[in-house]
PyMOL commands that place a pseudoatom at each C-alpha (Angstrom):
pseudoatom trace, name=CA, resn=UNK, resi=1, chain=A, elem=C, hetatm=0, pos=[-35.336, -7.890, -2.995]
pseudoatom trace, name=CA, resn=UNK, resi=2, chain=A, elem=C, hetatm=0, pos=[-33.670, -4.796, -1.603]
pseudoatom trace, name=CA, resn=UNK, resi=3, chain=A, elem=C, hetatm=0, pos=[-31.328, -5.294, 1.325]
pseudoatom trace, name=CA, resn=UNK, resi=4, chain=A, elem=C, hetatm=0, pos=[-30.984, -2.797, 4.113]
pseudoatom trace, name=CA, resn=UNK, resi=5, chain=A, elem=C, hetatm=0, pos=[-27.700, -1.066, 4.790]
pseudoatom trace, name=CA, resn=UNK, resi=6, chain=A, elem=C, hetatm=0, pos=[-27.005, -3.324, 7.755]
pseudoatom trace, name=CA, resn=UNK, resi=7, chain=A, elem=C, hetatm=0, pos=[-27.751, -6.475, 5.734]
pseudoatom trace, name=CA, resn=UNK, resi=8, chain=A, elem=C, hetatm=0, pos=[-25.438, -5.367, 2.930]
pseudoatom trace, name=CA, resn=UNK, resi=9, chain=A, elem=C, hetatm=0, pos=[-22.703, -4.645, 5.467]
pseudoatom trace, name=CA, resn=UNK, resi=10, chain=A, elem=C, hetatm=0, pos=[-23.110, -8.059, 7.099]
pseudoatom trace, name=CA, resn=UNK, resi=11, chain=A, elem=C, hetatm=0, pos=[-23.071, -9.872, 3.763]
pseudoatom trace, name=CA, resn=UNK, resi=12, chain=A, elem=C, hetatm=0, pos=[-19.991, -7.958, 2.647]
pseudoatom trace, name=CA, resn=UNK, resi=13, chain=A, elem=C, hetatm=0, pos=[-18.093, -8.658, 5.863]
pseudoatom trace, name=CA, resn=UNK, resi=14, chain=A, elem=C, hetatm=0, pos=[-18.981, -12.356, 5.946]
pseudoatom trace, name=CA, resn=UNK, resi=15, chain=A, elem=C, hetatm=0, pos=[-18.019, -12.850, 2.288]
pseudoatom trace, name=CA, resn=UNK, resi=16, chain=A, elem=C, hetatm=0, pos=[-14.710, -11.024, 2.712]
pseudoatom trace, name=CA, resn=UNK, resi=17, chain=A, elem=C, hetatm=0, pos=[-13.793, -13.076, 5.770]
pseudoatom trace, name=CA, resn=UNK, resi=18, chain=A, elem=C, hetatm=0, pos=[-14.938, -16.282, 4.100]
pseudoatom trace, name=CA, resn=UNK, resi=19, chain=A, elem=C, hetatm=0, pos=[-12.904, -15.573, 0.972]
pseudoatom trace, name=CA, resn=UNK, resi=20, chain=A, elem=C, hetatm=0, pos=[-9.755, -14.699, 2.928]
pseudoatom trace, name=CA, resn=UNK, resi=21, chain=A, elem=C, hetatm=0, pos=[-9.960, -17.803, 5.124]
pseudoatom trace, name=CA, resn=UNK, resi=22, chain=A, elem=C, hetatm=0, pos=[-10.640, -19.964, 2.042]
pseudoatom trace, name=CA, resn=UNK, resi=23, chain=A, elem=C, hetatm=0, pos=[-7.571, -18.619, 0.268]
pseudoatom trace, name=CA, resn=UNK, resi=24, chain=A, elem=C, hetatm=0, pos=[-5.312, -19.246, 3.251]
pseudoatom trace, name=CA, resn=UNK, resi=25, chain=A, elem=C, hetatm=0, pos=[-6.587, -22.776, 3.881]
pseudoatom trace, name=CA, resn=UNK, resi=26, chain=A, elem=C, hetatm=0, pos=[-6.397, -23.778, 0.211]
pseudoatom trace, name=CA, resn=UNK, resi=27, chain=A, elem=C, hetatm=0, pos=[-2.880, -22.332, -0.060]
pseudoatom trace, name=CA, resn=UNK, resi=28, chain=A, elem=C, hetatm=0, pos=[-1.719, -24.338, 2.965]
pseudoatom trace, name=CA, resn=UNK, resi=29, chain=A, elem=C, hetatm=0, pos=[-3.296, -27.568, 1.744]
pseudoatom trace, name=CA, resn=UNK, resi=30, chain=A, elem=C, hetatm=0, pos=[-2.048, -27.143, -1.822]
pseudoatom trace, name=CA, resn=UNK, resi=31, chain=A, elem=C, hetatm=0, pos=[1.494, -26.402, -0.672]
pseudoatom trace, name=CA, resn=UNK, resi=32, chain=A, elem=C, hetatm=0, pos=[1.472, -29.550, 1.425]
pseudoatom trace, name=CA, resn=UNK, resi=33, chain=A, elem=C, hetatm=0, pos=[0.150, -31.614, -1.487]
pseudoatom trace, name=CA, resn=UNK, resi=34, chain=A, elem=C, hetatm=0, pos=[2.678, -30.070, -3.893]
pseudoatom trace, name=CA, resn=UNK, resi=35, chain=A, elem=C, hetatm=0, pos=[5.546, -31.123, -1.631]
pseudoatom trace, name=CA, resn=UNK, resi=36, chain=A, elem=C, hetatm=0, pos=[4.184, -34.675, -1.538]
pseudoatom trace, name=CA, resn=UNK, resi=37, chain=A, elem=C, hetatm=0, pos=[3.806, -34.793, -5.331]
pseudoatom trace, name=CA, resn=UNK, resi=38, chain=A, elem=C, hetatm=0, pos=[7.315, -33.449, -5.835]
pseudoatom trace, name=CA, resn=UNK, resi=39, chain=A, elem=C, hetatm=0, pos=[8.640, -36.087, -3.469]
pseudoatom trace, name=CA, resn=UNK, resi=40, chain=A, elem=C, hetatm=0, pos=[6.790, -38.806, -5.364]
pseudoatom trace, name=CA, resn=UNK, resi=41, chain=A, elem=C, hetatm=0, pos=[8.079, -37.464, -8.680]
pseudoatom trace, name=CA, resn=UNK, resi=42, chain=A, elem=C, hetatm=0, pos=[11.650, -37.373, -7.363]
pseudoatom trace, name=CA, resn=UNK, resi=43, chain=A, elem=C, hetatm=0, pos=[11.414, -41.003, -6.309]
pseudoatom trace, name=CA, resn=UNK, resi=44, chain=A, elem=C, hetatm=0, pos=[9.964, -41.943, -9.701]
pseudoatom trace, name=CA, resn=UNK, resi=45, chain=A, elem=C, hetatm=0, pos=[6.480, -42.969, -8.519]
pseudoatom trace, name=CA, resn=UNK, resi=46, chain=A, elem=C, hetatm=0, pos=[4.680, -40.458, -10.748]
pseudoatom trace, name=CA, resn=UNK, resi=47, chain=A, elem=C, hetatm=0, pos=[5.818, -38.685, -13.923]
pseudoatom trace, name=CA, resn=UNK, resi=48, chain=A, elem=C, hetatm=0, pos=[6.982, -35.117, -13.396]
pseudoatom trace, name=CA, resn=UNK, resi=49, chain=A, elem=C, hetatm=0, pos=[4.797, -33.695, -16.176]
pseudoatom trace, name=CA, resn=UNK, resi=50, chain=A, elem=C, hetatm=0, pos=[1.518, -34.573, -14.432]
pseudoatom trace, name=CA, resn=UNK, resi=51, chain=A, elem=C, hetatm=0, pos=[2.224, -32.899, -11.089]
pseudoatom trace, name=CA, resn=UNK, resi=52, chain=A, elem=C, hetatm=0, pos=[0.241, -29.741, -11.810]
pseudoatom trace, name=CA, resn=UNK, resi=53, chain=A, elem=C, hetatm=0, pos=[-2.633, -31.671, -13.365]
pseudoatom trace, name=CA, resn=UNK, resi=54, chain=A, elem=C, hetatm=0, pos=[-2.886, -33.752, -10.203]
pseudoatom trace, name=CA, resn=UNK, resi=55, chain=A, elem=C, hetatm=0, pos=[-2.612, -30.612, -8.114]
pseudoatom trace, name=CA, resn=UNK, resi=56, chain=A, elem=C, hetatm=0, pos=[-5.471, -28.963, -10.008]
pseudoatom trace, name=CA, resn=UNK, resi=57, chain=A, elem=C, hetatm=0, pos=[-7.706, -31.996, -9.611]
pseudoatom trace, name=CA, resn=UNK, resi=58, chain=A, elem=C, hetatm=0, pos=[-6.888, -32.283, -5.927]
pseudoatom trace, name=CA, resn=UNK, resi=59, chain=A, elem=C, hetatm=0, pos=[-7.686, -28.594, -5.398]
pseudoatom trace, name=CA, resn=UNK, resi=60, chain=A, elem=C, hetatm=0, pos=[-11.298, -29.238, -6.409]
pseudoatom trace, name=CA, resn=UNK, resi=61, chain=A, elem=C, hetatm=0, pos=[-11.674, -31.943, -3.791]
pseudoatom trace, name=CA, resn=UNK, resi=62, chain=A, elem=C, hetatm=0, pos=[-10.088, -29.667, -1.175]
pseudoatom trace, name=CA, resn=UNK, resi=63, chain=A, elem=C, hetatm=0, pos=[-12.661, -26.951, -1.872]
pseudoatom trace, name=CA, resn=UNK, resi=64, chain=A, elem=C, hetatm=0, pos=[-15.449, -29.245, -0.703]
pseudoatom trace, name=CA, resn=UNK, resi=65, chain=A, elem=C, hetatm=0, pos=[-13.572, -29.687, 2.546]
pseudoatom trace, name=CA, resn=UNK, resi=66, chain=A, elem=C, hetatm=0, pos=[-12.491, -26.086, 3.040]
pseudoatom trace, name=CA, resn=UNK, resi=67, chain=A, elem=C, hetatm=0, pos=[-15.586, -24.057, 2.121]
pseudoatom trace, name=CA, resn=UNK, resi=68, chain=A, elem=C, hetatm=0, pos=[-17.815, -25.002, 5.089]
pseudoatom trace, name=CA, resn=UNK, resi=69, chain=A, elem=C, hetatm=0, pos=[-14.981, -24.567, 7.587]
pseudoatom trace, name=CA, resn=UNK, resi=70, chain=A, elem=C, hetatm=0, pos=[-13.982, -21.242, 6.039]
pseudoatom trace, name=CA, resn=UNK, resi=71, chain=A, elem=C, hetatm=0, pos=[-17.552, -19.960, 6.212]
pseudoatom trace, name=CA, resn=UNK, resi=72, chain=A, elem=C, hetatm=0, pos=[-17.737, -20.941, 9.879]
pseudoatom trace, name=CA, resn=UNK, resi=73, chain=A, elem=C, hetatm=0, pos=[-14.427, -19.251, 10.726]
pseudoatom trace, name=CA, resn=UNK, resi=74, chain=A, elem=C, hetatm=0, pos=[-15.382, -16.189, 8.696]
pseudoatom trace, name=CA, resn=UNK, resi=75, chain=A, elem=C, hetatm=0, pos=[-18.650, -15.912, 10.607]
pseudoatom trace, name=CA, resn=UNK, resi=76, chain=A, elem=C, hetatm=0, pos=[-16.838, -16.346, 13.925]
pseudoatom trace, name=CA, resn=UNK, resi=77, chain=A, elem=C, hetatm=0, pos=[-14.393, -13.581, 13.077]
pseudoatom trace, name=CA, resn=UNK, resi=78, chain=A, elem=C, hetatm=0, pos=[-17.325, -11.339, 12.231]
pseudoatom trace, name=CA, resn=UNK, resi=79, chain=A, elem=C, hetatm=0, pos=[-18.870, -11.951, 15.630]
pseudoatom trace, name=CA, resn=UNK, resi=80, chain=A, elem=C, hetatm=0, pos=[-15.533, -10.983, 17.171]
pseudoatom trace, name=CA, resn=UNK, resi=81, chain=A, elem=C, hetatm=0, pos=[-15.599, -7.707, 15.260]
pseudoatom trace, name=CA, resn=UNK, resi=82, chain=A, elem=C, hetatm=0, pos=[-19.088, -6.934, 16.520]
pseudoatom trace, name=CA, resn=UNK, resi=83, chain=A, elem=C, hetatm=0, pos=[-18.082, -7.743, 20.084]
pseudoatom trace, name=CA, resn=UNK, resi=84, chain=A, elem=C, hetatm=0, pos=[-15.160, -5.338, 19.824]
pseudoatom trace, name=CA, resn=UNK, resi=85, chain=A, elem=C, hetatm=0, pos=[-17.428, -2.625, 18.403]
pseudoatom trace, name=CA, resn=UNK, resi=86, chain=A, elem=C, hetatm=0, pos=[-19.963, -3.155, 21.187]
pseudoatom trace, name=CA, resn=UNK, resi=87, chain=A, elem=C, hetatm=0, pos=[-17.252, -2.834, 23.855]
pseudoatom trace, name=CA, resn=UNK, resi=88, chain=A, elem=C, hetatm=0, pos=[-15.884, 0.296, 22.204]
pseudoatom trace, name=CA, resn=UNK, resi=89, chain=A, elem=C, hetatm=0, pos=[-19.296, 1.989, 22.177]
pseudoatom trace, name=CA, resn=UNK, resi=90, chain=A, elem=C, hetatm=0, pos=[-19.829, 1.555, 25.954]
for i in range(1, 90): cmd.bond("trace and resi %d" % i, "trace and resi %d" % (i + 1))
show_as sticks, trace
zoom trace
């Protein structure tokens, strides 16, 4: 199936926005979780050598939460770009 130029542009823009929003949201969530794990390790609740294993496992569960929201926000930002282009062309 061959995509038109406009379709390729739309797919590229949506995927770039989606990827950027996903990276930011995952980074924020993982930083928050890392601070909690470090606090728990400092108090002796969990061993210090399993922090990054727990963080890696938790990142997989966060992806299921983040991906739909990131796709929505990426699509919304794309509609904002098209609105700005339409106003500029008037």
